[in-house]
N, C-alpha and C positions, 0 to 999 in steps of 0.2 A: 422611543422612536420606532417607526416601522421602516423596514428596508425597502429602498427603491430598486428598480431593475438594475440601475447603474451600480448600486452598492453590492448587489448579489454578484454581478459580473466581475466587479473588482475583487471580491473575496474569492471567486473561482480562479481568477488570474493569479493571485498571490498563493493560493493553495497549490495550484499546479506547479508553479515555479519552485516552491519550497520543498514539496514532496519529491521533486525530481532529484534532490540531493541523495536520496537513498538508492537510486537506481542508476546513477551515472557510472558506477563501478562495473556493472555487469558486462557490457561489451568490451571493457578495458582489461578484463582478466588475462587475456592472452598477452597483451603488451606488458602488464605487470609481471607475469611469469617470465617473460624473456629478460626483462631488466634485472630481476633479482635471482635469475637462474633456478626457478622453481618449476615443478610440474603444474599443469593447468588446474587440476583439482585442488592442489594446495593453495595456489593463488586465488582460487574461487572462495576461499575462506572469507575474504573481505566482503563478499555478498551477504553471507548469513551473519557475520559480525555486525554489519551495518543494520540489518533487520533486527538483530537481538538488541542492539543499542536503542533502536526505535521503540521496541517493546518495553525496555527499561525506562525510557523517557515517558512513555505513556503511563506507566504505573506510578512513577515517582513525581512527575511534574504536572501532567494534565489535571489531576484532581484539584490542584491549587486554583484552577479556574473558577471553582465554586467558592473559594475562600478569599481570593485576591482579585483586584481589578484586571480583567482579561487583556485589555489593550497594552498595559504596561508589561504584563507577563510576556505577551507576544513579542514585544520589542526587545526585551532582555534576551529571550531565547534565540531570536534571530541574530543578535550580536554574537552569541555563543556559536551559532552555526558558521558565521564568517570566520571566526578563529579556528574552528575545527577543520574547515575546508582548506584554509591556508596551511595548517599543520600537515594535512595529507599531501598537499602540493609540494612541500619541501622535504618530505620524508626521505631520510637517508638509508633507512633499513625497512625490511618488510614488517618487523615487529612494531615500529613506530607507525607504519601505515595501518596495521591492524588496530592499534590503539586509537588512531585518528578516525578509523571507520566506525568504531563504537561510538565515539563522541559525535560524529556526523549524524548517526542514527538518533542519539539522545536529543540532539538539538534540532531535529527535523519534525518535531511533534506539533509545530505551529498549526498545521491544518486541523488537528484535532482540538484546538482551542477556537479556531475560526468557526468550525461546524456548530458547536453548541451555542456560540454567540449568534450565529445566523438563525438557529432553531428558536432561540429565545425571542428574537425580534420578528419572527414570522407568525402570521395568523395560523390557526389550526388547519384551515382548509388549504393553505399555500405551503405548509411546512414540508410536505413530501416533495413538491416540485422544487422548492428552494434547495433542499438537500441534494436532489438529483442534479440541479445545475452546477452546484459547487463540486459535487462528485465528478461531473463531466470535466471540470477544470483539473481536478486531481488526476483523473485517468489520462487526460491529454498530457499532463506533466510527466506521468510515468512513461507513456509511450514515446513522447518527444525526447525525453531524457536519453533513452536508449539509442535513438537515431542520431541525436546530436552528439552524444559522447562517442559513439562509434566513429562518426565523421571527424570530430576534433582530435580524437586519439590517433586516427590514421594520418591526419595532416600534420599535427604538431606534437603528438605524444600524449600520454595519459595525464601527465602533470598539468598540462595546459587546461584540461577540463576542470580541474579543481580550482585553478586560479580564476577561470571564467565564472564558475559557480559562486565563488566568494564575492565577485564583483556584482553579480546579479542580486545576491542577498543584501548587499549594501544598498543598492538602489531600491529594493523592496522595503528595507527598513525605513528609508526616507519617505516613501510613498505611504506606508501604513501609519507612520507617525502623523502624517498630515490628514489622512482621510478616514481612518477607522474610527468608529464610534466607541465611546467609553461604556462600560457595563458595570452595574453594581453587583458585588458578590452576594450570594444567598446563604452562605454557611458562616456561622459565628463562633464555632467551637475551635478546638486546637487541631494541629496537624494529625496527632494521634487519633483523635476522635473522627477526623475526616477519613483517615485510612480505614479505621475500624468499621465505619458505616458502609464501606464498599462490600465487606464480607457479609454484612447484614442483607444487602440487596441481592447478593449471590444466593443466599439461603432462602430468601422470601419471594424472589421474582422468577418464576419458571420461564417467562418469555426471554428474560436476560440470559438464563442458562442455555436455553435452546439456541438462541441467535448466536451466542458466543461459541458454542461447540460446533455448530454447522459452519460458522465463519472460520474457525480454526482449521478445519480440514479443507475448506474451499481455498483459503489463502495458501495453505501448504501445497495444494495442487497447482495453483497459478505460479507460485514462486519456484517450485521444483522445475516447472517447464521453462521459465525464463532464464533460470540459472544454467540448466543442463543443455538447452538448445544452442547456447554459445559453443559448447564442446561438439555437439552434433554437427553443426554447420562448419566448424573450423577444421574438421577432420575429413578424410576421404569418405564418400566420393566428391564432396563439395569443395573443401579447402578454401572457404571464404575468409576474407580479411575482416577486421573490426568494422570498417566502413560499410561493407556489404551486409554484415550481420546486423548492424544497427538499423538498417533500412527496414528490417522485418517488423520493427516496432510500429511502423506506420499502419501495418495491416490490422493492428488492434484498435484503430480509431473508431471502428464500428461500435465498440463497447462504449466509447465516450458519447457517441450519438444516441445510444440506447438509454443512458443513465437518466436524462430528464423524463423520458417516457415511462421508465420504470418507476421513478419517483412519483409521477402523477398518479399512477395506479396503485401505489403501495399503501395509500391511505383509504382506499375504498374497497368494499366487498371483503373477500378473504385474501389478504396479501400473501399468505403462505403459498398460494399457487405459483407466484413469481419465483419462489425459492425452488420449487419442484422443476419448473421450466429451466432454471439456471443449472441445476444439477444434471438434468438430462442433456443440456447443451455441452457441459463439460465432458460428459461421458462420450458424446459424439465426437468431440474434439480429439480425445485420445485415440479413438478409432482412426480418425484422419491422420494423426501423427504416426501411428503404427504402420499404416499402409502407404506412407509417403514414398518410400524407396527413392526413385529418381524423379518423382513428379512433385516439384516444389509448389505447384499451384494447389495441390491437396494440402500441403503443409500450411500455406497461407490461409486456406479455408479453415483449418484447425485453429489457427491463431484468432481468427474472427470469432469462431464459436466459443473458444475458451474465455475470451474477454467479455463478450456479451453475457455469457453465463455467469461470470464473476460479478458483473454489474447487477444482474437480476438478483443474485443472492445478497450482495453486500448492501446495496441501496435499500432494498426491502427490509433487511434486518436492522439497519441503522435507523430507518424511519420508525420501525416498531418499538425500538427501545427508547426513542425520544418521546414517545407518547405515554410512557409509564409514570414518571415523576418529574415534572418540569423543573422543580427546584434542585434536582440532583443530576442534571444532564451531564455535567462534566465527569462525575463519578461513574455514572452508568456507562458513558462513552469510554472511560478509562478501562473498566472491566472488559467491555466488548472489544476495543481495539488492542488492548494488551494481549488478550488471548489470541486475537487475529494475527498479530505480528509475531507472537511466539510460534504460531502455526506457520507463518511465512519463513521464519528462520529455520524451523524444523524441516520444512519442505525443501529449502535450498540444500540443507545437509543431506536429506534423504535422496534428493535427485542426484547429487554427486556420488553418493554411496551406490545407488542403483547403477549409475553409469560405470563406475569402477568394477562392478560385479557382473557385467554382461552387456554393456553398451545400450544402444537405443531400444532394442526389443524388450530387454529386462526393465528399463526405465518405464516404458509404456505400460507394461503389464503391472508393475508395482503401483503406479499412480492410478491406473484403472481400479485396482483393488481398494484404494482409500476413497475413491469417489463412490464406489458401491457401498462402502461402510457409511459414508455420509447419507446416502439414500436410506439406509436402514435406520439411522438416527432420526432422519426426517419422518419416516413412517412410524417410528416409536412415539414421537411427540404428537403425531397426528392422532393416534389412538387415545392419547391423554388429553386431546382437545386444548392444546396450549394456544 
């Protein structure tokens, strides 16, 4: 079957609401720290543990989309997400919350099963646009999650957000069971052969290697910012509360608007130029963050730049890898997204470390350095004509 516009929008809707599970915790770090008597950087561990869990789920679960029927897999994993979110909501200790955070990450990989499903059902000329639309839903989910969780946490406490998220996932489970199409698996071998084949693709596909490496650093950049900016805004001179901090997620909506446009152009001409534009926008965003001082309008401009830049990099790279081997899209996506979210988890940890060792100026300098490294990698692969 071919996807209708309604199908694509439904997939974007489900993708956004499920991926939000990974990011609800970020504005809640301050509230978690207060309840368990922790410092804010220690409470911030739940951010990168959730992302690490997501990377683990990508690596172990998403490849099965080439081996088993995707719709059934999506429904089972969404059920696991409901259980994980409820575990977090009733956590009586920070250790249990950390364990729940890992499981929330593992069970939030459903968007990375939806994307290959959509790519398989899209025509070649529409694939980039379809991915862009679904990525818009994903980004809106990320941005809305921060704003919503900041507000819910302020009004009713951090536990309420996890209860609400579990309820949302239950409703999505019913909707996806009714509306999602079934898809035939393309791989007939064993799980061991399935996993081994991914290493073969890493060795033999230079586009996959380049896209994954650039995305690793780009995700590290974005995740470092969103984790550390909570501490930046919660401390003097701003002293903002979780409700106010969450509202800054709305500024990144420009990135969601850019995703379909990026997707439309990612399949024509030389798509790598979108990656260069994205890297330069990220570099400009760090300059805006560094010179924010008391001018929060400059800070908001930086958020817009960093999110548009991330979309230019991510949507373009994801479209590129989906054109390599249609029969292996889940496995290619597994490599690509696993590396990306290891980057995200590493970025969160790096951001907290930079903050501990010099505050916002050191954070901005350190993250600028890794963006420059990403530009060097981009230029290296340009010379190799990947």
